[in-house]
All heavy atoms as atom14 arrays in JSON, in Angstrom:
{
  "sequence": "MSAIKYLHLFEPITLAGAYFRNRIFASPTGWEDMDRNCMPTRDAVAYYERKAKIS",
  "atom14_mask": [
    [1, 1, 1, 1, 1, 1, 1, 1, 0, 0, 0, 0, 0, 0],
    [1, 1, 1, 1, 1, 1, 0, 0, 0, 0, 0, 0, 0, 0],
    [1, 1, 1, 1, 1, 0, 0, 0, 0, 0, 0, 0, 0, 0],
    [1, 1, 1, 1, 1, 1, 1, 1, 0, 0, 0, 0, 0, 0],
    [1, 1, 1, 1, 1, 1, 1, 1, 1, 0, 0, 0, 0, 0],
    [1, 1, 1, 1, 1, 1, 1, 1, 1, 1, 1, 1, 0, 0],
    [1, 1, 1, 1, 1, 1, 1, 1, 0, 0, 0, 0, 0, 0],
    [1, 1, 1, 1, 1, 1, 1, 1, 1, 1, 0, 0, 0, 0],
    [1, 1, 1, 1, 1, 1, 1, 1, 0, 0, 0, 0, 0, 0],
    [1, 1, 1, 1, 1, 1, 1, 1, 1, 1, 1, 0, 0, 0],
    [1, 1, 1, 1, 1, 1, 1, 1, 1, 0, 0, 0, 0, 0],
    [1, 1, 1, 1, 1, 1, 1, 0, 0, 0, 0, 0, 0, 0],
    [1, 1, 1, 1, 1, 1, 1, 1, 0, 0, 0, 0, 0, 0],
    [1, 1, 1, 1, 1, 1, 1, 0, 0, 0, 0, 0, 0, 0],
    [1, 1, 1, 1, 1, 1, 1, 1, 0, 0, 0, 0, 0, 0],
    [1, 1, 1, 1, 1, 0, 0, 0, 0, 0, 0, 0, 0, 0],
    [1, 1, 1, 1, 0, 0, 0, 0, 0, 0, 0, 0, 0, 0],
    [1, 1, 1, 1, 1, 0, 0, 0, 0, 0, 0, 0, 0, 0],
    [1, 1, 1, 1, 1, 1, 1, 1, 1, 1, 1, 1, 0, 0],
    [1, 1, 1, 1, 1, 1, 1, 1, 1, 1, 1, 0, 0, 0],
    [1, 1, 1, 1, 1, 1, 1, 1, 1, 1, 1, 0, 0, 0],
    [1, 1, 1, 1, 1, 1, 1, 1, 0, 0, 0, 0, 0, 0],
    [1, 1, 1, 1, 1, 1, 1, 1, 1, 1, 1, 0, 0, 0],
    [1, 1, 1, 1, 1, 1, 1, 1, 0, 0, 0, 0, 0, 0],
    [1, 1, 1, 1, 1, 1, 1, 1, 1, 1, 1, 0, 0, 0],
    [1, 1, 1, 1, 1, 0, 0, 0, 0, 0, 0, 0, 0, 0],
    [1, 1, 1, 1, 1, 1, 0, 0, 0, 0, 0, 0, 0, 0],
    [1, 1, 1, 1, 1, 1, 1, 0, 0, 0, 0, 0, 0, 0],
    [1, 1, 1, 1, 1, 1, 1, 0, 0, 0, 0, 0, 0, 0],
    [1, 1, 1, 1, 0, 0, 0, 0, 0, 0, 0, 0, 0, 0],
    [1, 1, 1, 1, 1, 1, 1, 1, 1, 1, 1, 1, 1, 1],
    [1, 1, 1, 1, 1, 1, 1, 1, 1, 0, 0, 0, 0, 0],
    [1, 1, 1, 1, 1, 1, 1, 1, 0, 0, 0, 0, 0, 0],
    [1, 1, 1, 1, 1, 1, 1, 1, 0, 0, 0, 0, 0, 0],
    [1, 1, 1, 1, 1, 1, 1, 1, 0, 0, 0, 0, 0, 0],
    [1, 1, 1, 1, 1, 1, 1, 1, 1, 1, 1, 0, 0, 0],
    [1, 1, 1, 1, 1, 1, 1, 1, 0, 0, 0, 0, 0, 0],
    [1, 1, 1, 1, 1, 1, 0, 0, 0, 0, 0, 0, 0, 0],
    [1, 1, 1, 1, 1, 1, 1, 1, 0, 0, 0, 0, 0, 0],
    [1, 1, 1, 1, 1, 1, 1, 0, 0, 0, 0, 0, 0, 0],
    [1, 1, 1, 1, 1, 1, 1, 0, 0, 0, 0, 0, 0, 0],
    [1, 1, 1, 1, 1, 1, 1, 1, 1, 1, 1, 0, 0, 0],
    [1, 1, 1, 1, 1, 1, 1, 1, 0, 0, 0, 0, 0, 0],
    [1, 1, 1, 1, 1, 0, 0, 0, 0, 0, 0, 0, 0, 0],
    [1, 1, 1, 1, 1, 1, 1, 0, 0, 0, 0, 0, 0, 0],
    [1, 1, 1, 1, 1, 0, 0, 0, 0, 0, 0, 0, 0, 0],
    [1, 1, 1, 1, 1, 1, 1, 1, 1, 1, 1, 1, 0, 0],
    [1, 1, 1, 1, 1, 1, 1, 1, 1, 1, 1, 1, 0, 0],
    [1, 1, 1, 1, 1, 1, 1, 1, 1, 0, 0, 0, 0, 0],
    [1, 1, 1, 1, 1, 1, 1, 1, 1, 1, 1, 0, 0, 0],
    [1, 1, 1, 1, 1, 1, 1, 1, 1, 0, 0, 0, 0, 0],
    [1, 1, 1, 1, 1, 0, 0, 0, 0, 0, 0, 0, 0, 0],
    [1, 1, 1, 1, 1, 1, 1, 1, 1, 0, 0, 0, 0, 0],
    [1, 1, 1, 1, 1, 1, 1, 1, 0, 0, 0, 0, 0, 0],
    [1, 1, 1, 1, 1, 1, 0, 0, 0, 0, 0, 0, 0, 0]
  ],
  "atom14_positions": [
    [[-25.68, -12.4, -12.21], [-24.58, -11.47, -12.04], [-24.51, -11.02, -10.58], [-25.5, -10.72, -9.96], [-24.78, -10.26, -12.96], [-23.64, -9.33, -12.96], [-23.86, -8.13, -14.29], [-22.77, -6.9, -13.73], [0.0, 0.0, 0.0], [0.0, 0.0, 0.0], [0.0, 0.0, 0.0], [0.0, 0.0, 0.0], [0.0, 0.0, 0.0], [0.0, 0.0, 0.0]],
    [[-23.31, -10.95, -10.06], [-23.1, -10.58, -8.66], [-23.3, -9.08, -8.46], [-22.96, -8.27, -9.32], [-21.69, -10.96, -8.24], [-21.43, -10.5, -6.94], [0.0, 0.0, 0.0], [0.0, 0.0, 0.0], [0.0, 0.0, 0.0], [0.0, 0.0, 0.0], [0.0, 0.0, 0.0], [0.0, 0.0, 0.0], [0.0, 0.0, 0.0], [0.0, 0.0, 0.0]],
    [[-23.83, -8.7, -7.3], [-24.0, -7.29, -6.98], [-22.68, -6.65, -6.55], [-22.55, -5.44, -6.57], [-25.04, -7.14, -5.87], [0.0, 0.0, 0.0], [0.0, 0.0, 0.0], [0.0, 0.0, 0.0], [0.0, 0.0, 0.0], [0.0, 0.0, 0.0], [0.0, 0.0, 0.0], [0.0, 0.0, 0.0], [0.0, 0.0, 0.0], [0.0, 0.0, 0.0]],
    [[-21.7, -7.48, -6.19], [-20.4, -6.98, -5.78], [-19.5, -6.87, -7.0], [-19.27, -7.85, -7.71], [-19.76, -7.89, -4.72], [-20.66, -7.99, -3.49], [-18.37, -7.4, -4.35], [-20.2, -9.01, -2.47], [0.0, 0.0, 0.0], [0.0, 0.0, 0.0], [0.0, 0.0, 0.0], [0.0, 0.0, 0.0], [0.0, 0.0, 0.0], [0.0, 0.0, 0.0]],
    [[-18.97, -5.68, -7.25], [-18.18, -5.46, -8.46], [-16.83, -6.17, -8.42], [-16.41, -6.78, -9.4], [-17.99, -3.96, -8.68], [-17.36, -3.63, -10.0], [-17.4, -2.15, -10.27], [-16.84, -1.85, -11.65], [-16.91, -0.43, -11.97], [0.0, 0.0, 0.0], [0.0, 0.0, 0.0], [0.0, 0.0, 0.0], [0.0, 0.0, 0.0], [0.0, 0.0, 0.0]],
    [[-16.13, -6.1, -7.28], [-14.81, -6.73, -7.15], [-14.9, -7.79, -6.06], [-14.46, -7.59, -4.94], [-13.75, -5.68, -6.83], [-13.67, -4.61, -7.89], [-14.23, -3.35, -7.69], [-13.05, -4.87, -9.1], [-14.16, -2.37, -8.67], [-12.98, -3.9, -10.09], [-13.53, -2.66, -9.87], [-13.46, -1.71, -10.85], [0.0, 0.0, 0.0], [0.0, 0.0, 0.0]],
    [[-15.4, -8.92, -6.42], [-15.72, -9.99, -5.48], [-14.53, -10.46, -4.66], [-14.65, -10.76, -3.48], [-16.33, -11.17, -6.26], [-16.89, -12.31, -5.45], [-18.03, -11.82, -4.56], [-17.39, -13.4, -6.39], [0.0, 0.0, 0.0], [0.0, 0.0, 0.0], [0.0, 0.0, 0.0], [0.0, 0.0, 0.0], [0.0, 0.0, 0.0], [0.0, 0.0, 0.0]],
    [[-13.34, -10.53, -5.25], [-12.17, -11.1, -4.57], [-11.2, -10.05, -4.02], [-10.1, -10.39, -3.61], [-11.43, -12.02, -5.55], [-12.29, -13.1, -6.09], [-12.72, -14.16, -5.34], [-12.85, -13.25, -7.31], [-13.48, -14.94, -6.06], [-13.58, -14.41, -7.27], [0.0, 0.0, 0.0], [0.0, 0.0, 0.0], [0.0, 0.0, 0.0], [0.0, 0.0, 0.0]],
    [[-11.58, -8.8, -3.99], [-10.68, -7.71, -3.62], [-10.03, -7.9, -2.25], [-8.86, -7.63, -2.06], [-11.42, -6.38, -3.66], [-10.6, -5.13, -3.44], [-9.53, -4.99, -4.52], [-11.49, -3.9, -3.43], [0.0, 0.0, 0.0], [0.0, 0.0, 0.0], [0.0, 0.0, 0.0], [0.0, 0.0, 0.0], [0.0, 0.0, 0.0], [0.0, 0.0, 0.0]],
    [[-10.77, -8.39, -1.27], [-10.25, -8.52, 0.09], [-9.81, -9.94, 0.43], [-9.56, -10.26, 1.58], [-11.27, -8.02, 1.1], [-11.52, -6.54, 0.96], [-12.68, -6.07, 0.36], [-10.59, -5.62, 1.4], [-12.91, -4.71, 0.21], [-10.8, -4.26, 1.25], [-11.96, -3.8, 0.66], [0.0, 0.0, 0.0], [0.0, 0.0, 0.0], [0.0, 0.0, 0.0]],
    [[-9.69, -10.79, -0.58], [-9.22, -12.15, -0.36], [-7.7, -12.21, -0.52], [-7.13, -11.45, -1.3], [-9.87, -13.11, -1.36], [-11.35, -13.29, -1.12], [-11.98, -14.26, -2.11], [-11.24, -14.85, -2.93], [-13.2, -14.42, -2.06], [0.0, 0.0, 0.0], [0.0, 0.0, 0.0], [0.0, 0.0, 0.0], [0.0, 0.0, 0.0], [0.0, 0.0, 0.0]],
    [[-7.04, -13.14, 0.18], [-5.6, -13.28, 0.04], [-5.21, -13.72, -1.37], [-6.01, -14.33, -2.09], [-5.25, -14.38, 1.05], [-6.43, -14.57, 1.89], [-7.62, -14.05, 1.16], [0.0, 0.0, 0.0], [0.0, 0.0, 0.0], [0.0, 0.0, 0.0], [0.0, 0.0, 0.0], [0.0, 0.0, 0.0], [0.0, 0.0, 0.0], [0.0, 0.0, 0.0]],
    [[-3.96, -13.42, -1.74], [-3.43, -13.83, -3.03], [-1.93, -14.06, -2.88], [-1.28, -13.4, -2.08], [-3.73, -12.78, -4.12], [-3.39, -13.32, -5.5], [-3.03, -11.47, -3.83], [-3.86, -12.44, -6.65], [0.0, 0.0, 0.0], [0.0, 0.0, 0.0], [0.0, 0.0, 0.0], [0.0, 0.0, 0.0], [0.0, 0.0, 0.0], [0.0, 0.0, 0.0]],
    [[-1.4, -15.01, -3.64], [0.04, -15.26, -3.68], [0.54, -14.93, -5.07], [0.03, -15.45, -6.06], [0.36, -16.73, -3.33], [-0.16, -17.02, -2.03], [1.85, -16.99, -3.35], [0.0, 0.0, 0.0], [0.0, 0.0, 0.0], [0.0, 0.0, 0.0], [0.0, 0.0, 0.0], [0.0, 0.0, 0.0], [0.0, 0.0, 0.0], [0.0, 0.0, 0.0]],
    [[1.54, -14.05, -5.15], [2.14, -13.64, -6.42], [3.64, -13.89, -6.34], [4.3, -13.34, -5.45], [1.87, -12.17, -6.72], [0.41, -11.74, -6.83], [0.3, -10.24, -6.92], [-0.23, -12.38, -8.04], [0.0, 0.0, 0.0], [0.0, 0.0, 0.0], [0.0, 0.0, 0.0], [0.0, 0.0, 0.0], [0.0, 0.0, 0.0], [0.0, 0.0, 0.0]],
    [[4.16, -14.67, -7.26], [5.6, -14.98, -7.32], [6.13, -15.42, -5.95], [7.21, -15.0, -5.53], [6.38, -13.79, -7.85], [0.0, 0.0, 0.0], [0.0, 0.0, 0.0], [0.0, 0.0, 0.0], [0.0, 0.0, 0.0], [0.0, 0.0, 0.0], [0.0, 0.0, 0.0], [0.0, 0.0, 0.0], [0.0, 0.0, 0.0], [0.0, 0.0, 0.0]],
    [[5.34, -16.19, -5.23], [5.77, -16.7, -3.94], [5.55, -15.77, -2.77], [5.82, -16.13, -1.63], [0.0, 0.0, 0.0], [0.0, 0.0, 0.0], [0.0, 0.0, 0.0], [0.0, 0.0, 0.0], [0.0, 0.0, 0.0], [0.0, 0.0, 0.0], [0.0, 0.0, 0.0], [0.0, 0.0, 0.0], [0.0, 0.0, 0.0], [0.0, 0.0, 0.0]],
    [[5.07, -14.55, -3.02], [4.81, -13.59, -1.94], [3.32, -13.61, -1.6], [2.47, -13.53, -2.49], [5.22, -12.19, -2.36], [0.0, 0.0, 0.0], [0.0, 0.0, 0.0], [0.0, 0.0, 0.0], [0.0, 0.0, 0.0], [0.0, 0.0, 0.0], [0.0, 0.0, 0.0], [0.0, 0.0, 0.0], [0.0, 0.0, 0.0], [0.0, 0.0, 0.0]],
    [[3.0, -13.73, -0.34], [1.61, -13.79, 0.13], [1.13, -12.4, 0.53], [1.83, -11.68, 1.24], [1.52, -14.74, 1.34], [0.14, -14.82, 1.94], [-0.84, -15.6, 1.36], [-0.16, -14.12, 3.09], [-2.1, -15.67, 1.92], [-1.42, -14.19, 3.67], [-2.39, -14.97, 3.06], [-3.64, -15.04, 3.62], [0.0, 0.0, 0.0], [0.0, 0.0, 0.0]],
    [[-0.05, -12.02, 0.06], [-0.66, -10.74, 0.4], [-2.02, -11.0, 1.03], [-2.79, -11.83, 0.54], [-0.82, -9.87, -0.86], [0.49, -9.56, -1.52], [0.97, -10.35, -2.55], [1.26, -8.49, -1.09], [2.18, -10.08, -3.16], [2.48, -8.2, -1.69], [2.94, -9.0, -2.73], [0.0, 0.0, 0.0], [0.0, 0.0, 0.0], [0.0, 0.0, 0.0]],
    [[-2.34, -10.27, 2.1], [-3.61, -10.47, 2.81], [-4.81, -10.03, 2.0], [-5.92, -10.51, 2.21], [-3.61, -9.71, 4.14], [-2.6, -10.24, 5.12], [-2.66, -9.51, 6.43], [-2.42, -8.09, 6.18], [-2.59, -7.14, 7.07], [-3.03, -7.42, 8.26], [-2.33, -5.9, 6.76], [0.0, 0.0, 0.0], [0.0, 0.0, 0.0], [0.0, 0.0, 0.0]],
    [[-4.62, -9.06, 1.11], [-5.7, -8.62, 0.25], [-5.1, -8.15, -1.07], [-3.9, -8.27, -1.28], [-6.54, -7.51, 0.91], [-5.71, -6.31, 1.26], [-5.0, -5.75, 0.43], [-5.78, -5.88, 2.52], [0.0, 0.0, 0.0], [0.0, 0.0, 0.0], [0.0, 0.0, 0.0], [0.0, 0.0, 0.0], [0.0, 0.0, 0.0], [0.0, 0.0, 0.0]],
    [[-5.91, -7.65, -1.97], [-5.43, -7.31, -3.31], [-5.39, -5.8, -3.54], [-5.49, -5.34, -4.66], [-6.32, -7.98, -4.34], [-6.25, -9.49, -4.19], [-7.3, -10.2, -4.96], [-7.3, -11.61, -4.6], [-7.5, -12.59, -5.44], [-7.74, -12.34, -6.7], [-7.49, -13.83, -5.03], [0.0, 0.0, 0.0], [0.0, 0.0, 0.0], [0.0, 0.0, 0.0]],
    [[-5.23, -5.05, -2.48], [-5.14, -3.59, -2.58], [-3.67, -3.2, -2.49], [-2.99, -3.53, -1.52], [-5.95, -2.91, -1.47], [-7.43, -3.27, -1.62], [-5.74, -1.4, -1.5], [-8.31, -2.74, -0.53], [0.0, 0.0, 0.0], [0.0, 0.0, 0.0], [0.0, 0.0, 0.0], [0.0, 0.0, 0.0], [0.0, 0.0, 0.0], [0.0, 0.0, 0.0]],
    [[-3.17, -2.53, -3.5], [-1.77, -2.12, -3.56], [-1.69, -0.61, -3.8], [-2.59, -0.02, -4.38], [-1.03, -2.85, -4.69], [-0.98, -4.34, -4.5], [-1.99, -5.15, -4.99], [0.06, -4.92, -3.82], [-1.95, -6.52, -4.81], [0.12, -6.29, -3.63], [-0.89, -7.09, -4.13], [0.0, 0.0, 0.0], [0.0, 0.0, 0.0], [0.0, 0.0, 0.0]],
    [[-0.61, -0.02, -3.38], [-0.38, 1.41, -3.62], [0.99, 1.59, -4.25], [1.96, 0.93, -3.85], [-0.46, 2.2, -2.31], [0.0, 0.0, 0.0], [0.0, 0.0, 0.0], [0.0, 0.0, 0.0], [0.0, 0.0, 0.0], [0.0, 0.0, 0.0], [0.0, 0.0, 0.0], [0.0, 0.0, 0.0], [0.0, 0.0, 0.0], [0.0, 0.0, 0.0]],
    [[1.08, 2.46, -5.21], [2.37, 2.7, -5.87], [3.22, 3.66, -5.03], [2.7, 4.41, -4.2], [2.14, 3.29, -7.25], [1.46, 4.51, -7.15], [0.0, 0.0, 0.0], [0.0, 0.0, 0.0], [0.0, 0.0, 0.0], [0.0, 0.0, 0.0], [0.0, 0.0, 0.0], [0.0, 0.0, 0.0], [0.0, 0.0, 0.0], [0.0, 0.0, 0.0]],
    [[4.53, 3.66, -5.24], [5.4, 4.59, -4.52], [5.04, 6.04, -4.85], [4.54, 6.32, -5.93], [6.8, 4.26, -5.04], [6.69, 2.96, -5.71], [5.27, 2.78, -6.13], [0.0, 0.0, 0.0], [0.0, 0.0, 0.0], [0.0, 0.0, 0.0], [0.0, 0.0, 0.0], [0.0, 0.0, 0.0], [0.0, 0.0, 0.0], [0.0, 0.0, 0.0]],
    [[5.34, 6.94, -3.93], [4.96, 8.33, -4.15], [6.04, 9.14, -4.83], [5.73, 10.09, -5.52], [4.59, 8.99, -2.81], [5.69, 8.84, -1.92], [3.35, 8.38, -2.23], [0.0, 0.0, 0.0], [0.0, 0.0, 0.0], [0.0, 0.0, 0.0], [0.0, 0.0, 0.0], [0.0, 0.0, 0.0], [0.0, 0.0, 0.0], [0.0, 0.0, 0.0]],
    [[7.3, 8.82, -4.66], [8.33, 9.53, -5.4], [9.4, 10.17, -4.53], [9.39, 10.09, -3.31], [0.0, 0.0, 0.0], [0.0, 0.0, 0.0], [0.0, 0.0, 0.0], [0.0, 0.0, 0.0], [0.0, 0.0, 0.0], [0.0, 0.0, 0.0], [0.0, 0.0, 0.0], [0.0, 0.0, 0.0], [0.0, 0.0, 0.0], [0.0, 0.0, 0.0]],
    [[10.35, 10.81, -5.2], [11.51, 11.39, -4.53], [11.17, 12.61, -3.68], [11.95, 13.01, -2.83], [12.55, 11.78, -5.57], [12.06, 12.74, -6.59], [11.5, 12.42, -7.8], [12.04, 14.15, -6.5], [11.14, 13.55, -8.47], [11.46, 14.65, -7.69], [12.46, 15.07, -5.55], [11.28, 16.0, -7.93], [12.28, 16.41, -5.8], [11.7, 16.87, -6.97]],
    [[10.0, 13.2, -3.86], [9.63, 14.4, -3.1], [9.53, 14.11, -1.6], [9.61, 15.01, -0.78], [8.29, 14.96, -3.56], [8.25, 15.36, -5.0], [7.81, 14.23, -5.91], [7.55, 13.1, -5.44], [7.74, 14.46, -7.12], [0.0, 0.0, 0.0], [0.0, 0.0, 0.0], [0.0, 0.0, 0.0], [0.0, 0.0, 0.0], [0.0, 0.0, 0.0]],
    [[9.36, 12.83, -1.25], [9.23, 12.44, 0.15], [10.57, 12.15, 0.81], [10.62, 11.66, 1.92], [8.34, 11.21, 0.26], [6.9, 11.5, -0.11], [6.5, 12.67, -0.04], [6.19, 10.56, -0.48], [0.0, 0.0, 0.0], [0.0, 0.0, 0.0], [0.0, 0.0, 0.0], [0.0, 0.0, 0.0], [0.0, 0.0, 0.0], [0.0, 0.0, 0.0]],
    [[11.69, 12.43, 0.12], [13.01, 12.14, 0.64], [13.77, 13.43, 0.95], [13.59, 14.44, 0.28], [13.83, 11.34, -0.38], [13.21, 10.05, -0.78], [13.29, 8.88, 0.57], [12.49, 7.49, -0.16], [0.0, 0.0, 0.0], [0.0, 0.0, 0.0], [0.0, 0.0, 0.0], [0.0, 0.0, 0.0], [0.0, 0.0, 0.0], [0.0, 0.0, 0.0]],
    [[14.64, 13.34, 1.95], [15.49, 14.49, 2.22], [16.77, 14.37, 1.38], [16.9, 13.45, 0.56], [15.79, 14.62, 3.72], [16.6, 13.46, 4.28], [17.18, 12.68, 3.5], [16.67, 13.35, 5.52], [0.0, 0.0, 0.0], [0.0, 0.0, 0.0], [0.0, 0.0, 0.0], [0.0, 0.0, 0.0], [0.0, 0.0, 0.0], [0.0, 0.0, 0.0]],
    [[17.72, 15.24, 1.59], [18.93, 15.24, 0.74], [19.81, 14.01, 0.99], [20.69, 13.71, 0.2], [19.72, 16.52, 0.94], [20.21, 16.71, 2.34], [20.89, 18.04, 2.49], [21.1, 18.29, 3.92], [21.94, 19.14, 4.39], [22.64, 19.87, 3.56], [22.07, 19.3, 5.67], [0.0, 0.0, 0.0], [0.0, 0.0, 0.0], [0.0, 0.0, 0.0]],
    [[19.56, 13.28, 2.08], [20.3, 12.04, 2.37], [19.54, 10.8, 1.92], [19.85, 9.69, 2.32], [20.61, 11.94, 3.86], [21.51, 13.05, 4.33], [22.49, 13.38, 3.66], [21.19, 13.65, 5.46], [0.0, 0.0, 0.0], [0.0, 0.0, 0.0], [0.0, 0.0, 0.0], [0.0, 0.0, 0.0], [0.0, 0.0, 0.0], [0.0, 0.0, 0.0]],
    [[18.49, 11.03, 1.11], [17.64, 9.94, 0.59], [16.92, 9.18, 1.7], [16.69, 7.99, 1.61], [18.44, 8.99, -0.28], [19.07, 9.77, -1.77], [0.0, 0.0, 0.0], [0.0, 0.0, 0.0], [0.0, 0.0, 0.0], [0.0, 0.0, 0.0], [0.0, 0.0, 0.0], [0.0, 0.0, 0.0], [0.0, 0.0, 0.0], [0.0, 0.0, 0.0]],
    [[16.58, 9.9, 2.76], [15.8, 9.33, 3.85], [14.41, 9.95, 3.83], [14.25, 11.11, 3.44], [16.47, 9.63, 5.2], [17.85, 9.02, 5.34], [17.85, 7.22, 5.3], [16.97, 6.84, 6.78], [0.0, 0.0, 0.0], [0.0, 0.0, 0.0], [0.0, 0.0, 0.0], [0.0, 0.0, 0.0], [0.0, 0.0, 0.0], [0.0, 0.0, 0.0]],
    [[13.38, 9.19, 4.23], [12.03, 9.77, 4.24], [11.92, 10.94, 5.21], [12.52, 10.91, 6.29], [11.13, 8.61, 4.67], [12.03, 7.53, 5.12], [13.41, 7.82, 4.68], [0.0, 0.0, 0.0], [0.0, 0.0, 0.0], [0.0, 0.0, 0.0], [0.0, 0.0, 0.0], [0.0, 0.0, 0.0], [0.0, 0.0, 0.0], [0.0, 0.0, 0.0]],
    [[11.15, 11.95, 4.83], [10.94, 13.09, 5.71], [9.99, 12.7, 6.84], [9.32, 11.67, 6.77], [10.34, 14.27, 4.93], [9.06, 13.86, 4.43], [11.23, 14.7, 3.78], [0.0, 0.0, 0.0], [0.0, 0.0, 0.0], [0.0, 0.0, 0.0], [0.0, 0.0, 0.0], [0.0, 0.0, 0.0], [0.0, 0.0, 0.0], [0.0, 0.0, 0.0]],
    [[9.91, 13.53, 7.86], [8.97, 13.27, 8.97], [7.54, 13.22, 8.47], [6.74, 12.39, 8.89], [9.09, 14.34, 10.05], [10.34, 14.23, 10.85], [10.35, 15.28, 11.95], [11.61, 15.25, 12.66], [11.94, 16.07, 13.61], [11.1, 17.01, 13.99], [13.11, 15.98, 14.2], [0.0, 0.0, 0.0], [0.0, 0.0, 0.0], [0.0, 0.0, 0.0]],
    [[7.2, 14.11, 7.54], [5.84, 14.11, 6.97], [5.56, 12.82, 6.22], [4.46, 12.27, 6.3], [5.66, 15.3, 6.03], [5.58, 16.62, 6.77], [5.32, 16.61, 7.99], [5.76, 17.66, 6.13], [0.0, 0.0, 0.0], [0.0, 0.0, 0.0], [0.0, 0.0, 0.0], [0.0, 0.0, 0.0], [0.0, 0.0, 0.0], [0.0, 0.0, 0.0]],
    [[6.55, 12.32, 5.48], [6.37, 11.07, 4.74], [6.17, 9.9, 5.7], [5.29, 9.06, 5.49], [7.57, 10.81, 3.83], [0.0, 0.0, 0.0], [0.0, 0.0, 0.0], [0.0, 0.0, 0.0], [0.0, 0.0, 0.0], [0.0, 0.0, 0.0], [0.0, 0.0, 0.0], [0.0, 0.0, 0.0], [0.0, 0.0, 0.0], [0.0, 0.0, 0.0]],
    [[6.96, 9.86, 6.77], [6.82, 8.79, 7.76], [5.43, 8.84, 8.39], [4.74, 7.82, 8.53], [7.92, 8.88, 8.84], [7.66, 7.92, 9.99], [9.28, 8.62, 8.21], [0.0, 0.0, 0.0], [0.0, 0.0, 0.0], [0.0, 0.0, 0.0], [0.0, 0.0, 0.0], [0.0, 0.0, 0.0], [0.0, 0.0, 0.0], [0.0, 0.0, 0.0]],
    [[4.98, 10.02, 8.76], [3.65, 10.18, 9.37], [2.56, 9.73, 8.39], [1.59, 9.07, 8.78], [3.43, 11.63, 9.78], [0.0, 0.0, 0.0], [0.0, 0.0, 0.0], [0.0, 0.0, 0.0], [0.0, 0.0, 0.0], [0.0, 0.0, 0.0], [0.0, 0.0, 0.0], [0.0, 0.0, 0.0], [0.0, 0.0, 0.0], [0.0, 0.0, 0.0]],
    [[2.71, 10.07, 7.11], [1.74, 9.68, 6.09], [1.63, 8.16, 6.0], [0.54, 7.6, 6.03], [2.14, 10.26, 4.73], [1.38, 9.68, 3.58], [0.07, 10.07, 3.32], [1.95, 8.73, 2.75], [-0.64, 9.53, 2.28], [1.25, 8.18, 1.71], [-0.05, 8.59, 1.47], [-0.75, 8.02, 0.44], [0.0, 0.0, 0.0], [0.0, 0.0, 0.0]],
    [[2.78, 7.48, 5.91], [2.76, 6.02, 5.79], [2.28, 5.36, 7.06], [1.65, 4.3, 7.02], [4.13, 5.5, 5.37], [4.42, 5.8, 3.91], [5.42, 6.68, 3.55], [3.65, 5.23, 2.91], [5.67, 6.98, 2.22], [3.89, 5.53, 1.57], [4.9, 6.39, 1.24], [5.13, 6.67, -0.07], [0.0, 0.0, 0.0], [0.0, 0.0, 0.0]],
    [[2.55, 5.93, 8.23], [2.02, 5.39, 9.49], [0.5, 5.45, 9.48], [-0.17, 4.48, 9.84], [2.57, 6.15, 10.68], [4.0, 5.82, 11.0], [4.55, 6.65, 12.15], [3.94, 7.67, 12.53], [5.62, 6.26, 12.68], [0.0, 0.0, 0.0], [0.0, 0.0, 0.0], [0.0, 0.0, 0.0], [0.0, 0.0, 0.0], [0.0, 0.0, 0.0]],
    [[-0.05, 6.61, 9.08], [-1.51, 6.74, 9.01], [-2.09, 5.76, 8.0], [-3.11, 5.1, 8.26], [-1.92, 8.16, 8.64], [-1.76, 9.16, 9.74], [-2.4, 10.5, 9.41], [-2.02, 11.04, 8.12], [-0.97, 11.81, 7.9], [-0.17, 12.15, 8.9], [-0.69, 12.27, 6.69], [0.0, 0.0, 0.0], [0.0, 0.0, 0.0], [0.0, 0.0, 0.0]],
    [[-1.47, 5.64, 6.87], [-1.95, 4.74, 5.82], [-1.92, 3.28, 6.3], [-2.85, 2.53, 6.03], [-1.07, 4.91, 4.58], [-1.57, 4.2, 3.39], [-0.76, 4.59, 2.19], [-1.31, 3.91, 0.96], [-0.61, 4.3, -0.24], [0.0, 0.0, 0.0], [0.0, 0.0, 0.0], [0.0, 0.0, 0.0], [0.0, 0.0, 0.0], [0.0, 0.0, 0.0]],
    [[-0.89, 2.88, 7.03], [-0.79, 1.51, 7.53], [-1.87, 1.21, 8.57], [-2.39, 0.1, 8.61], [0.6, 1.28, 8.13], [0.0, 0.0, 0.0], [0.0, 0.0, 0.0], [0.0, 0.0, 0.0], [0.0, 0.0, 0.0], [0.0, 0.0, 0.0], [0.0, 0.0, 0.0], [0.0, 0.0, 0.0], [0.0, 0.0, 0.0], [0.0, 0.0, 0.0]],
    [[-2.22, 2.2, 9.37], [-3.26, 1.98, 10.39], [-4.62, 1.8, 9.76], [-5.44, 1.06, 10.27], [-3.28, 3.16, 11.35], [-2.1, 3.18, 12.28], [-2.14, 4.41, 13.17], [-0.88, 4.47, 14.04], [-0.86, 5.67, 14.87], [0.0, 0.0, 0.0], [0.0, 0.0, 0.0], [0.0, 0.0, 0.0], [0.0, 0.0, 0.0], [0.0, 0.0, 0.0]],
    [[-4.86, 2.43, 8.64], [-6.15, 2.34, 7.95], [-6.28, 0.98, 7.25], [-7.35, 0.41, 7.21], [-6.32, 3.48, 6.93], [-6.4, 4.8, 7.68], [-7.54, 3.28, 6.07], [-6.33, 6.03, 6.8], [0.0, 0.0, 0.0], [0.0, 0.0, 0.0], [0.0, 0.0, 0.0], [0.0, 0.0, 0.0], [0.0, 0.0, 0.0], [0.0, 0.0, 0.0]],
    [[-5.19, 0.47, 6.71], [-5.21, -0.76, 5.93], [-5.52, -1.97, 6.76], [-5.32, -2.09, 7.89], [-3.88, -0.98, 5.22], [-3.64, 0.1, 4.36], [0.0, 0.0, 0.0], [0.0, 0.0, 0.0], [0.0, 0.0, 0.0], [0.0, 0.0, 0.0], [0.0, 0.0, 0.0], [0.0, 0.0, 0.0], [0.0, 0.0, 0.0], [0.0, 0.0, 0.0]]
  ]
}
């Protein structure tokens, strides 16, 4: 038995023709991050920028 629980987590995968560099996904956060014009707020943009830099 392998000591690594999720052996393939950081390996690339292709799903329905779309290529992903790893197998870590995040779900959408919701309408709370939108202004009245359905645009992301400054805080939401900053959050996703930070999240992208970590990934």
